C-alpha positions as CSV (number, residue, x, y, z in Angstrom):
1,M,0.0,0.0,0.0
2,Q,1.3,3.4,-1.0
3,G,0.8,6.8,0.5
4,R,-1.0,7.7,3.7
5,T,-4.4,6.3,4.3
6,E,-7.1,8.3,6.1
7,P,-8.9,6.5,8.9
8,V,-12.3,5.0,8.1
9,S,-15.1,6.5,10.1
10,A,-17.0,4.4,12.7
11,P,-20.2,4.4,10.6
12,A,-18.3,3.3,7.5
13,R,-16.6,0.5,9.5
14,E,-20.0,-0.7,10.7
15,R,-21.3,-0.8,7.1
16,I,-18.2,-2.7,6.0
17,R,-18.7,-5.2,8.9
18,R,-22.4,-5.7,8.0
19,R,-21.5,-6.3,4.3
20,A,-18.7,-8.7,5.3
21,R,-21.1,-10.6,7.6
22,M,-23.7,-10.8,4.9
23,R,-21.2,-12.0,2.4
24,M,-19.9,-14.7,4.8
25,L,-23.5,-15.8,5.5
26,F,-24.2,-15.9,1.8
27,R,-21.1,-17.9,1.0
28,H,-22.0,-20.4,3.8
29,G,-25.5,-20.7,2.4
30,V,-24.1,-21.4,-1.1
31,A,-21.7,-24.0,0.3
32,L,-24.6,-25.8,1.9
33,V,-26.6,-25.9,-1.3
34,D,-23.5,-26.9,-3.3
35,Q,-23.1,-29.8,-0.9
36,L,-26.6,-31.0,-1.5
37,A,-25.9,-31.1,-5.3
38,I,-22.7,-33.1,-4.6
39,D,-24.6,-35.5,-2.4
40,E,-26.8,-36.2,-5.4
41,G,-23.9,-36.8,-7.7
42,L,-23.9,-33.4,-9.4
43,S,-21.2,-30.8,-9.4
44,P,-22.3,-27.3,-8.4
45,A,-21.8,-26.2,-12.0
46,Q,-24.1,-29.1,-13.3
47,Y,-26.7,-28.0,-10.8
48,H,-26.5,-24.5,-12.0
49,V,-27.0,-25.7,-15.6
50,L,-30.1,-27.6,-14.6
51,L,-31.5,-24.6,-12.8
52,A,-30.8,-22.3,-15.8
53,L,-32.6,-24.8,-18.1
54,A,-35.5,-25.2,-15.8
55,A,-36.0,-21.5,-15.5
56,R,-36.4,-21.2,-19.3
57,E,-38.5,-24.3,-19.9
58,E,-41.6,-22.4,-21.0
59,D,-39.5,-20.8,-23.8
60,G,-39.1,-24.2,-25.6
61,G,-35.7,-24.9,-24.3
62,L,-32.7,-22.7,-23.8
63,P,-30.3,-22.2,-26.7
64,E,-26.9,-23.5,-25.8
65,S,-25.3,-20.1,-26.8
66,E,-27.5,-18.4,-24.2
67,L,-26.5,-20.9,-21.6
68,V,-22.9,-20.1,-22.3
69,R,-23.6,-16.4,-21.8
70,H,-25.7,-17.1,-18.6
71,L,-22.9,-19.2,-17.0
72,D,-20.2,-16.8,-18.2
73,A,-18.1,-19.9,-19.2
74,S,-16.4,-21.2,-22.3
75,R,-18.5,-23.0,-24.9
76,A,-16.2,-26.0,-24.3
77,H,-16.8,-26.1,-20.6
78,V,-20.6,-25.7,-21.0
79,S,-20.6,-28.4,-23.7
80,T,-18.8,-30.8,-21.3
81,L,-21.3,-30.0,-18.5
82,V,-24.3,-30.5,-20.9
83,R,-22.9,-33.8,-22.2
84,S,-22.4,-35.2,-18.7
85,L,-26.0,-34.2,-17.8
86,Q,-27.2,-35.9,-21.0
87,A,-25.3,-39.0,-20.2
88,A,-27.0,-39.1,-16.8
89,G,-30.4,-38.7,-18.5
90,L,-31.0,-35.3,-16.9
91,T,-31.1,-33.1,-20.0
92,L,-31.8,-33.4,-23.7
93,D,-30.9,-31.4,-26.8
94,W,-32.2,-30.9,-30.3
95,R,-31.7,-28.7,-33.3
96,D,-33.9,-25.6,-33.5
97,S,-36.4,-26.0,-36.3
98,G,-36.0,-22.3,-37.2
99,D,-32.2,-22.3,-37.2
100,R,-30.6,-25.7,-37.6
101,R,-27.3,-24.3,-36.4
102,Q,-28.8,-23.6,-33.0
103,V,-28.9,-26.4,-30.4
104,R,-31.6,-26.1,-27.8
105,L,-31.5,-27.7,-24.3
106,A,-34.1,-28.8,-21.8
107,V,-34.5,-30.8,-18.6
108,T,-35.8,-34.3,-18.8
109,D,-38.4,-35.8,-16.5
110,A,-35.6,-37.4,-14.5
111,G,-33.9,-34.0,-14.3
112,W,-37.1,-32.4,-13.0
113,A,-37.5,-35.1,-10.4
114,L,-33.9,-34.5,-9.2
115,L,-34.5,-30.7,-9.1
116,E,-37.7,-31.3,-7.0
117,R,-35.7,-33.5,-4.5
118,L,-32.9,-31.0,-4.3
119,G,-35.3,-28.1,-3.9
120,E,-37.1,-29.8,-1.0
121,R,-33.7,-30.6,0.7
122,Q,-32.4,-27.1,0.0
123,E,-35.4,-25.5,1.6
124,Q,-34.9,-27.5,4.8
125,V,-31.1,-26.9,4.9
126,L,-31.6,-23.2,4.4
127,R,-34.4,-23.1,7.0
128,D,-32.1,-24.8,9.5
129,F,-29.3,-22.4,8.6
130,V,-31.5,-19.3,9.2
131,A,-32.8,-20.9,12.4
132,G,-29.2,-20.7,13.6
133,L,-29.1,-16.9,13.3
134,D,-30.3,-14.6,16.0
135,R,-33.2,-12.2,15.4
136,T,-30.8,-9.2,15.1
137,E,-28.8,-10.8,12.4
138,I,-31.9,-11.7,10.4
139,M,-33.3,-8.2,10.7
140,E,-29.9,-6.7,9.6
141,I,-29.9,-9.1,6.6
142,I,-33.4,-8.1,5.6
143,A,-32.6,-4.4,6.1
144,D,-29.4,-4.7,4.0
145,I,-31.2,-6.6,1.2
146,S,-34.1,-4.2,1.2
147,A,-31.8,-1.1,1.1
148,R,-29.0,-2.2,-1.2
149,Y,-30.6,-4.6,-3.6
150,L,-34.3,-3.6,-3.7
151,G,-33.9,0.1,-3.2
152,L,-36.4,0.2,-0.3
153,G,-34.9,2.9,1.8
154,G,-32.2,2.7,4.4
155,Q,-28.5,3.2,3.5
């Protein structure tokens, strides 16, 4: 670090501490959900692919190129993930009838069943996780989310 640094005010330090606590709680929650996927034989990235495809099911499948953008990953990496999910019977692909160059992807019935199982387990794990927080922490999290991410007043 170069130069002289001015001290950070007490209110700024408190905001930083709240952000840091929130980030740590978020990371812990993500790790819990990732472990559920791993317990079902999926990598966290494979689980994310299934969720992205499920979210776009009503659109007639998700074009592979959009999945690449959504995941912010290389086409090769996404292709490997998709192939592994197809081999497990969790996704399927087909050529778009309007543009034969475009490959569309969707979740199979087996994939939907897995997502349902994971969703139920995820809700319970996160409920247990939140139950471990005290009321003040929960209220701080709600206030921070409301203010920072939803624009509902506060700081």
